[in-house]
C-alpha positions as CSV (number, residue, x, y, z in Angstrom):
1,M,0.0,0.0,0.0
2,R,1.4,3.4,-1.0
3,I,1.1,6.0,1.9
4,D,2.3,9.5,2.6
5,G,2.6,11.4,5.8
6,Q,3.8,14.3,7.8
7,C,4.5,15.7,11.2
8,H,1.9,17.9,12.9
9,C,3.2,21.2,11.4
10,G,4.0,19.7,7.9
11,F,7.8,20.5,8.1
12,V,8.8,16.8,7.6
13,T,7.0,14.9,4.9
14,Y,7.5,11.4,3.5
15,E,6.1,8.6,1.3
16,A,6.4,4.9,1.7
17,E,5.3,1.5,0.5
18,I,4.0,-0.5,3.4
19,D,2.4,-3.8,4.1
20,P,-1.0,-3.1,5.9
21,E,-0.5,-6.4,7.8
22,A,2.6,-5.1,9.5
23,V,0.9,-2.7,11.8
24,S,1.2,-3.3,15.5
25,I,0.5,-1.8,18.9
26,C,3.4,-1.5,21.4
27,H,2.6,-1.2,25.1
28,C,6.3,-0.9,26.3
29,T,7.1,1.8,28.9
30,D,9.4,3.6,26.4
31,C,6.5,4.0,23.9
32,Q,4.2,5.2,26.7
33,R,6.7,7.9,27.7
34,L,7.5,8.9,24.2
35,T,3.9,9.4,23.2
36,G,2.4,10.4,26.6
37,S,-0.3,7.8,25.9
38,P,-0.9,4.1,27.0
39,Y,0.5,2.6,23.7
40,R,2.0,3.4,20.3
41,V,0.9,2.2,16.9
42,T,3.6,1.6,14.3
43,A,3.8,0.3,10.7
44,M,6.9,-1.7,10.1
45,V,8.7,-1.4,6.8
46,P,12.0,-2.0,5.1
47,E,14.2,1.1,5.4
48,S,14.4,1.3,1.6
49,A,10.6,1.7,1.4
50,V,10.7,5.2,3.1
51,Q,11.4,8.3,1.1
52,L,11.7,11.7,2.7
53,T,9.9,14.3,0.6
54,G,10.3,17.4,2.8
55,N,12.7,18.6,5.4
56,P,14.7,16.0,7.4
57,P,13.7,14.9,10.9
58,R,15.8,15.2,14.0
59,L,17.3,12.1,15.7
60,Y,17.2,11.0,19.3
61,T,19.0,7.8,20.3
62,K,17.7,5.8,23.3
63,T,19.2,2.6,24.8
64,A,16.3,0.3,25.2
65,G,15.7,-2.0,28.2
66,N,17.2,-4.9,26.2
67,G,20.4,-2.9,25.6
68,R,19.8,-2.2,21.9
69,L,20.0,1.3,20.6
70,R,16.7,2.7,19.3
71,L,16.8,5.7,16.9
72,Q,13.8,7.9,17.3
73,Y,13.2,10.4,14.5
74,F,10.9,13.4,15.1
75,C,10.1,16.8,13.7
76,P,12.6,19.5,14.9
77,Q,9.9,22.1,14.7
78,C,6.8,20.6,16.4
79,G,8.3,17.5,18.0
80,S,5.9,15.0,16.3
81,P,7.3,11.4,16.5
82,L,7.7,10.0,12.9
83,F,10.0,7.0,12.6
84,T,12.0,4.5,14.7
85,T,14.8,2.1,13.8
86,G,17.8,0.4,15.3
87,T,21.5,0.0,14.6
88,G,23.4,-2.8,12.8
89,E,21.0,-5.4,11.5
90,D,18.1,-3.7,13.3
91,A,18.6,-0.7,10.9
92,A,17.1,-2.6,8.0
93,I,13.5,-2.2,9.4
94,W,11.9,1.2,10.2
95,G,8.8,1.8,12.1
96,I,6.5,4.6,10.8
97,R,4.4,6.2,13.6
98,W,0.8,5.5,12.7
99,G,-0.4,9.0,13.7
100,S,1.8,10.6,11.0
101,I,0.3,8.5,8.2
102,N,-2.4,10.3,6.2
103,Q,-4.1,7.0,5.3
104,R,-4.1,5.8,9.0
105,A,-7.8,5.2,9.1
106,S,-7.2,2.2,6.7
107,L,-4.5,0.7,8.9
108,T,-5.8,-1.5,11.6
109,P,-3.2,-3.1,14.0
110,K,-2.7,-6.8,13.5
111,R,-0.8,-7.6,16.7
112,Q,0.4,-6.3,20.1
113,I,3.8,-6.4,21.8
114,W,5.0,-5.7,25.3
115,C,1.5,-6.6,26.6
116,G,3.0,-7.1,30.1
117,S,3.2,-3.2,30.3
118,A,-0.3,-2.7,29.0
119,M,-2.6,-0.6,31.2
120,N,-5.2,-2.8,32.9
121,W,-8.0,-0.8,31.4
122,F,-6.8,-1.2,27.8
123,G,-9.6,-2.6,25.7
124,E,-12.3,-1.1,27.9
125,T,-12.4,2.3,26.3
126,A,-15.2,1.4,23.9
127,A,-17.5,1.3,26.9
128,L,-16.7,4.9,27.9
129,P,-19.2,7.6,27.0
130,G,-18.0,9.8,24.2
131,V,-18.9,12.7,21.9
132,P,-18.0,13.0,18.2
133,K,-16.2,16.3,18.6
134,D,-15.0,18.5,21.5
């Protein structure tokens, strides 16, 4: 599936070819802290499938709990998280942050990881009262 995306302010833009079956939810504590939310949704793609079409993102490197380096790319203007990858053989796969993808409504997660860190109320949000806009 061909997608395009951008950060919140539009400074960083990209295009990619993705497999819609490779979308997952991560409940790890790093993803919780990086997003300020209970989980993060990511589309995994080969690095060669991503083409930057706008300005370059900024890079932050974090040592994960397993000791591997995780490269976190974000917009230097608005701070929107955009991509993640690793080093060495882990650099071959990039994660595109679901919220930055323009076609995200068509991309349903197919699996979850780090479920041991999931909030105990995850999955119960459909029962909460809601309004279409605020």
